[in-house]
C-alpha positions as CSV (number, residue, x, y, z in Angstrom):
1,M,32.5,68.4,198.7
2,I,35.0,67.6,196.0
3,R,34.9,69.8,193.0
4,V,36.1,67.9,190.1
5,H,36.9,69.3,186.1
6,F,36.9,66.9,183.4
7,T,39.1,68.3,180.7
8,Y,37.4,65.8,178.2
9,R,34.5,67.1,176.4
10,H,32.5,64.3,175.5
11,V,29.5,64.4,173.0
12,D,26.3,62.3,173.2
13,T,26.5,60.7,169.8
14,A,28.6,57.7,169.0
15,W,32.0,58.7,169.0
16,G,34.4,56.0,170.0
17,G,35.1,54.3,172.8
18,A,36.7,57.0,175.0
19,N,33.8,59.1,174.4
20,N,31.4,56.4,175.8
21,F,33.4,55.6,178.6
22,I,34.1,59.7,179.6
23,R,30.3,60.3,179.2
24,A,29.1,57.1,181.5
25,I,31.5,58.0,184.1
26,R,30.9,61.3,184.5
27,T,26.9,60.4,184.3
28,E,27.6,57.7,187.1
29,L,30.0,60.2,189.5
30,A,27.0,62.7,189.1
31,R,24.5,60.7,191.1
32,D,27.1,60.9,194.1
33,D,26.7,63.7,196.3
34,R,30.2,63.9,197.3
35,F,31.3,65.2,193.9
36,E,30.5,68.9,192.0
37,Y,31.4,69.4,188.4
38,T,33.1,72.5,187.0
39,D,32.2,72.9,183.7
40,T,35.5,75.8,183.0
41,V,38.9,75.1,183.6
42,D,39.4,78.6,185.2
43,A,36.6,78.0,187.7
44,P,38.3,76.5,191.3
45,C,38.5,73.1,191.6
46,D,40.3,70.3,193.6
47,I,40.9,67.7,190.9
48,V,41.5,68.2,187.2
49,F,40.8,64.7,185.9
50,M,42.2,64.5,182.1
51,N,41.6,61.8,179.5
52,Q,45.7,62.5,178.6
53,L,46.1,66.2,176.9
54,G,43.0,65.4,174.5
55,K,40.0,68.0,175.0
56,G,37.9,65.8,173.0
57,P,35.2,65.9,170.5
58,G,33.3,68.5,172.3
59,G,36.6,70.6,172.5
60,N,37.3,70.5,168.6
61,G,40.0,67.7,169.1
62,Q,42.7,70.1,170.5
63,R,44.6,69.3,173.0
64,Y,46.1,71.1,176.1
65,K,49.6,72.3,176.4
66,L,51.8,71.0,179.5
67,A,52.5,74.9,180.6
68,Q,48.6,75.2,181.4
69,V,48.9,71.4,183.6
70,R,51.9,73.0,185.6
71,R,50.1,75.9,186.0
72,W,47.3,73.9,187.6
73,K,49.5,72.0,189.7
74,A,51.0,75.3,190.9
75,E,47.6,76.4,192.0
76,G,47.0,73.5,194.3
77,R,44.8,71.6,191.7
78,R,45.5,67.6,192.1
79,I,46.0,66.0,188.3
80,V,44.7,62.7,187.7
81,V,45.5,61.3,184.1
82,R,43.8,58.3,182.3
83,A,46.1,57.0,180.3
84,V,45.2,56.4,176.6
85,N,47.7,55.3,174.1
86,L,51.0,56.1,172.5
87,N,51.4,56.9,168.7
88,R,54.2,54.8,168.7
89,H,52.3,52.1,170.0
90,A,49.1,52.7,167.9
91,F,50.6,53.3,164.3
92,R,53.2,51.9,162.1
93,M,56.5,54.1,162.5
94,G,56.7,56.5,159.8
95,L,56.7,60.3,158.7
96,R,53.7,61.0,161.2
97,N,55.4,59.4,163.9
98,M,59.1,60.9,163.4
99,T,57.5,64.4,163.4
100,L,54.1,65.1,165.6
101,G,53.7,61.5,166.8
102,W,57.1,61.5,168.3
103,L,56.3,65.2,169.6
104,Q,52.9,64.3,170.9
105,D,54.5,60.8,172.5
106,R,56.8,62.8,174.7
107,Q,54.3,65.2,175.7
108,T,52.2,62.3,177.0
109,I,54.9,60.9,179.0
110,A,55.6,64.0,180.4
111,L,52.1,64.8,181.4
112,L,52.1,61.2,183.2
113,N,55.0,61.7,185.0
114,L,53.6,65.3,186.2
115,A,50.2,63.7,187.0
116,D,49.7,63.1,190.9
117,V,47.6,59.8,189.9
118,V,47.7,58.1,186.4
119,I,44.9,55.8,185.6
120,F,45.9,52.6,183.6
121,Q,43.0,50.9,181.5
122,S,44.8,47.3,181.5
123,A,48.2,45.8,182.8
124,Y,49.1,45.6,178.9
125,Q,48.9,49.3,178.8
126,R,50.7,50.4,181.9
127,E,53.8,47.8,181.0
128,F,54.0,49.7,177.1
129,F,54.1,53.3,178.9
130,L,56.7,52.0,181.6
131,R,58.8,50.9,178.0
132,A,58.1,54.5,176.7
133,G,59.7,56.5,179.6
134,Y,56.7,56.6,182.1
135,K,58.5,56.7,185.6
136,E,55.7,54.8,187.5
137,A,55.0,57.4,190.3
138,Q,51.3,56.8,192.0
139,N,49.4,54.6,189.8
140,C,46.6,52.0,189.5
141,I,44.7,50.0,187.0
142,I,40.8,50.3,186.6
143,H,39.3,48.4,183.6
144,N,36.6,50.3,181.6
145,G,33.1,49.5,182.0
146,A,29.9,50.2,179.7
147,S,27.6,52.2,180.5
148,R,24.0,51.2,181.8
149,F,22.5,51.5,178.4
150,F,23.8,48.4,177.2
151,W,23.0,46.3,180.1
152,I,20.0,44.2,179.4
153,D,18.1,42.6,182.1
154,S,17.2,39.1,180.7
155,P,19.3,38.8,177.4
156,C,17.7,36.2,175.1
157,A,19.8,33.4,173.9
158,Q,20.1,33.3,169.6
159,S,19.0,30.2,167.9
160,L,21.8,27.9,166.5
161,D,19.7,27.2,163.6
162,G,21.1,28.7,160.5
163,Q,24.4,30.7,160.3
164,I,26.3,31.7,163.3
165,R,26.5,35.6,163.4
166,F,29.4,38.0,164.6
167,I,28.9,41.7,164.9
168,S,32.4,43.8,164.9
169,S,32.6,47.2,165.5
170,T,35.8,49.9,165.2
171,A,35.8,53.6,165.8
172,S,38.9,53.7,163.8
173,A,40.2,52.1,160.3
174,R,43.7,51.6,161.4
175,E,45.6,48.7,160.5
176,T,45.8,47.2,164.0
177,K,41.9,46.6,164.2
178,R,42.4,43.7,162.0
179,H,39.6,44.4,159.4
180,D,41.1,42.1,156.9
181,L,40.4,39.1,160.0
182,I,36.9,40.3,159.7
183,A,36.9,40.2,156.2
184,K,38.8,36.4,156.0
185,I,36.1,35.2,158.6
186,S,33.0,36.1,157.3
187,M,34.2,33.7,154.0
188,C,33.9,30.4,156.5
189,D,30.9,28.3,155.8
190,G,28.0,29.1,157.9
191,V,29.2,32.3,159.2
192,E,27.2,36.0,159.0
193,V,29.3,38.9,159.8
194,M,27.9,42.5,160.2
195,H,30.6,45.8,161.2
196,L,29.6,48.7,163.1
197,G,32.0,52.1,162.3
198,A,34.8,52.5,160.5
199,W,36.1,50.2,157.4
200,P,39.6,50.6,155.5
201,E,39.2,52.5,152.3
202,G,40.7,49.8,149.3
203,L,40.0,46.7,151.9
204,P,37.6,44.1,150.4
205,T,34.9,43.4,152.2
206,A,34.5,40.0,151.3
207,R,31.1,39.2,152.8
208,V,31.0,41.3,155.7
209,R,27.7,43.5,155.8
210,L,28.8,47.0,156.3
211,L,26.2,49.0,159.1
212,G,28.4,52.1,159.2
213,M,28.4,54.6,162.1
214,Q,25.2,54.1,164.2
215,P,23.2,55.6,167.4
216,H,23.5,53.7,170.4
217,E,20.0,52.5,169.8
218,E,20.4,51.1,166.9
219,M,23.9,49.7,167.9
220,L,22.4,47.6,170.9
221,K,19.9,46.4,168.5
222,T,22.4,44.9,166.3
223,L,24.5,43.1,169.0
224,V,21.3,41.6,170.6
225,Q,20.9,39.7,166.9
226,A,24.2,38.2,167.3
227,H,25.8,35.1,168.7
228,F,29.4,36.6,169.2
229,F,31.1,39.8,169.4
230,L,34.2,39.5,167.1
231,H,37.1,41.5,168.0
232,P,40.3,40.5,166.3
233,A,42.5,43.7,166.8
234,L,45.9,43.8,168.0
235,N,47.4,46.5,170.8
236,D,44.1,47.8,171.9
237,P,44.7,49.1,175.7
238,C,40.9,48.1,176.8
239,P,38.9,48.2,174.2
240,N,35.2,49.9,175.2
241,A,33.2,47.9,172.7
242,V,34.2,44.5,174.1
243,F,33.0,45.8,177.7
244,E,29.4,47.2,175.9
245,A,29.2,43.5,173.9
246,L,29.6,41.7,177.3
247,C,27.1,44.1,179.0
248,A,24.9,43.0,176.4
249,G,25.3,39.0,177.1
250,L,27.7,38.5,173.8
251,P,30.7,36.0,174.4
252,V,33.9,37.4,172.7
253,I,35.9,36.4,170.0
254,Y,39.4,37.8,170.4
255,N,42.8,37.9,169.3
256,P,45.2,36.3,171.8
257,G,48.1,38.4,170.1
258,P,49.6,41.4,172.0
259,G,47.2,43.7,173.6
260,S,44.5,43.6,176.5
261,S,41.7,41.2,175.4
262,T,43.1,38.3,176.7
263,E,43.2,39.9,180.1
264,I,39.9,41.5,180.0
265,V,37.8,38.8,178.3
266,G,39.3,35.9,179.9
267,Y,36.6,32.9,180.2
268,C,33.8,35.1,178.5
269,G,35.2,34.4,175.2
270,L,37.0,32.4,172.8
271,P,40.3,33.2,171.2
272,L,40.6,33.2,167.6
273,D,43.1,31.2,165.3
274,E,44.4,33.2,162.8
275,S,45.6,30.0,161.0
276,N,42.8,28.2,161.1
277,L,39.6,30.7,161.4
278,A,37.1,28.1,159.9
279,N,38.0,26.0,163.5
280,T,37.4,29.1,165.2
281,A,34.2,29.4,163.7
282,R,33.1,25.7,164.4
283,Q,34.4,26.3,168.0
284,A,32.1,29.0,168.3
285,R,29.2,27.0,167.5
286,S,29.8,24.4,169.6
287,R,30.7,25.9,173.2
288,Y,28.1,29.3,172.0
289,R,25.7,28.4,175.0
290,E,29.0,27.3,177.7
291,L,30.5,30.7,176.7
292,R,27.3,32.6,176.8
293,G,26.9,31.0,180.6
294,Q,30.1,32.4,181.8
295,V,29.1,35.8,180.5
296,L,25.9,36.2,182.2
297,K,27.3,35.1,185.6
298,N,30.4,37.4,185.4
299,R,28.8,40.2,183.0
300,H,28.5,42.6,186.2
301,H,32.5,43.4,186.3
302,F,32.1,44.7,183.2
303,A,29.8,47.5,183.9
304,I,30.3,50.7,184.6
305,D,30.0,50.3,188.3
306,A,32.9,48.3,188.8
307,A,34.9,51.5,187.1
308,T,33.2,54.1,188.8
309,S,34.3,52.6,191.8
310,G,37.6,52.5,191.1
311,Y,37.8,56.1,189.8
312,R,35.5,57.1,192.8
313,D,38.3,55.8,195.4
314,V,40.9,57.5,193.5
315,F,39.2,60.8,193.8
316,L,38.6,60.3,197.5
317,Q,41.4,59.3,198.5
318,L,43.3,62.2,197.0
319,A,41.3,64.5,198.2
320,K,42.0,63.2,201.9
321,N,45.3,63.2,201.2
322,P,46.2,65.6,198.4
323,L,50.1,66.2,199.1
324,A,50.5,62.4,198.7
325,R,52.8,61.0,195.7
């Protein structure tokens, strides 16, 4: 029996991609009788699994200190870290990144360099951590996966009569999410755009229909009404919302700029052309059936089962050879 402690405390309500993924991976691993969870950090365990230093929404958004991680290692616990992001990568440089953000990034890089294994969510993510000072000890890339809730056995195709419907979703209103492009594409002829989650204060919505934060049941109802999932964000390490949309049967319109979207979506979507969004909308309409067919053939790659298999292998290998670095 391998005893694992999850330092990230998830909640059952909608709280962004990390929360959804950690909840799903924990649920899946609980089905494997080779693993046992320890609920408190003080209980004996073999592996401490961390989502960087964050304690998650169930931990009041607090962070662990590096001194605590060093104590765990001194006690013989193996440290597995799922890399998330860096302030310098997610936000514009400014007062926040010159003070608190800079300090947090230093702590994050130190954590990764302490870990027995680092799990990166994408090749793109690993590259920006290497540039920031990660020393490339034992690591692997495992893409995220959508929980079973988003898997629909026989998703229905949407009629192309009338408007083509795009759905977008963001847990954050930060600039890299490119809400401005969501608003611009909503002004294209024959396009309807619905948006779940956060929207930047002061940014005109154009013709976007804002739906706000929704429980998963309502999110899924909205997803299955759309033709495409619209994801114009830049610099995303591995957006879980994309995996959820693909599992539900939606092809993705993604930003081909810096980020992991091209790596993840592949032939299951369409790169947007920021200089000609009207043409992007026309291509989406003309290629909908073709791209939907690609999604239905390949969507098992985006389900939580594939990610669980990778995480399970990491834990089992580390337990078998706990001193390997």
